[in-house]
C-alpha positions in Angstrom: 0.6 0.9 -29.3 -2.9 -0.4 -28.7 -2.5 0.1 -24.9 -1.5 3.7 -25.4 -4.5 4.3 -27.7 -6.7 2.6 -25.1 -5.4 4.8 -22.4 -5.9 7.9 -24.5 -9.5 6.9 -25.2 -10.1 6.3 -21.5 -8.6 9.6 -20.6 -10.9 11.4 -23.1 -13.9 9.7 -21.5 -12.8 10.8 -18.1 -12.4 14.4 -19.2 -15.8 14.3 -20.8 -17.3 12.9 -17.5 -15.8 15.8 -15.6 -17.3 18.2 -18.2 -20.7 16.6 -17.7 -20.3 16.8 -13.9 -19.2 20.5 -14.1 -22.2 21.2 -16.2 -24.5 19.6 -13.7 -23.0 21.5 -10.8 -23.0 24.8 -12.6 -26.7 24.4 -13.5 -27.5 25.0 -9.9 -25.6 28.3 -9.8 -26.3 29.5 -13.4 -29.7 27.9 -14.3 -30.1 29.8 -17.5 -26.6 29.1 -18.8 -25.4 32.7 -19.2 -21.9 32.3 -17.9 -19.3 31.6 -20.6 -18.1 28.4 -18.8 -21.6 27.1 -18.7 -22.0 27.7 -22.4 -18.7 26.0 -23.2 -19.7 22.9 -21.1 -23.1 22.8 -22.7 -21.6 22.9 -26.2 -19.3 20.1 -25.3 -21.8 17.8 -23.6 -25.1 18.5 -25.3 -24.4 16.3 -28.4 -24.2 13.4 -26.0 -27.0 14.3 -23.6 -29.6 15.5 -26.1 -30.4 12.0 -27.6 -30.7 10.6 -24.1 -33.0 13.4 -23.1 -35.3 12.5 -26.0 -35.6 9.0 -24.6 -35.7 9.6 -20.9 -38.6 11.7 -19.8 -38.1 14.6 -17.3 -39.5 14.1 -13.9 -40.4 17.6 -12.6 -37.3 19.7 -12.0 -34.9 16.7 -12.2 -33.3 15.9 -15.5 -32.5 12.2 -15.4 -30.7 12.2 -18.7 -27.5 13.3 -16.8 -27.7 10.3 -14.6 -28.2 8.0 -17.6 -25.3 9.8 -19.4 -23.0 9.2 -16.4 -24.0 5.5 -16.2 -23.4 5.1 -20.0 -20.0 6.8 -19.7 -19.1 4.6 -16.7 -20.2 1.5 -18.6 -18.3 2.5 -21.7 -15.2 3.2 -19.7 -15.4 -0.2 -17.9 -15.9 -2.1 -21.2 -13.1 -0.3 -23.0 -10.7 -0.8 -20.1 -11.5 -4.5 -20.0 -11.3 -4.9 -23.8 -8.3 -2.8 -24.5 -6.2 -3.0 -21.4 -7.4 -6.2 -19.8 -8.2 -4.5 -16.5 
């Protein structure tokens, strides 16, 4: 049972990572976030990215908070996989 819950949590983290990646890519094509898919991805990922954005300063046009968010998700995924699944 614990293994299944762990796999589900890892799956959700993976979906969230893809949503974050989709938002980053779409920001190049829809910089003002007017497309419905852009708004959906922003609504899904902003609660995670906003606190990081307050800590990590912007450097010109590049928002490093996405890079930090990807790293944190990767780290969380690795730690959970190791703790829950023994991978």
